[in-house]
C-alpha angles and dihedrals in degrees: 000000000000091000090056093048090051087058091051094254118133106197127211107236120216115194095207095183085066096034109026117203120257120243090259092050092048092049089051091050091050090051092050090049091045087229135138114230091257089059091060097050122110098226096192095064119108090234090060090060096037092053092045090235092160086073103112091209090069109112127232087254092051090054094046090050090051092052091050092049093042107028090178085078092068114101112240154255101023116188118200121192116174109310095341133079139183138184104254096226115130093026091229088071087076091065090063094068099043096057 
């Protein structure tokens, strides 16, 4: 966040644990990241294991549905700038999309 402010960009912050993304929003984020749903999953979360999301037969839609139901599974932070997005870890990743 500090890196963005240094560049004169004041981001909108979405606390997705409080306001989970819709299916359409999540699909848009995945497209901007150029990720498949599996790439955005936090694999260390209890819900990942409980929902058996390591099962490779789970479809893209299954994984998206799980992230909507359990937003804690979504990797964070996600920074969106225009039509591009990055995972903000490490923070320097953010600089790639604002060039």
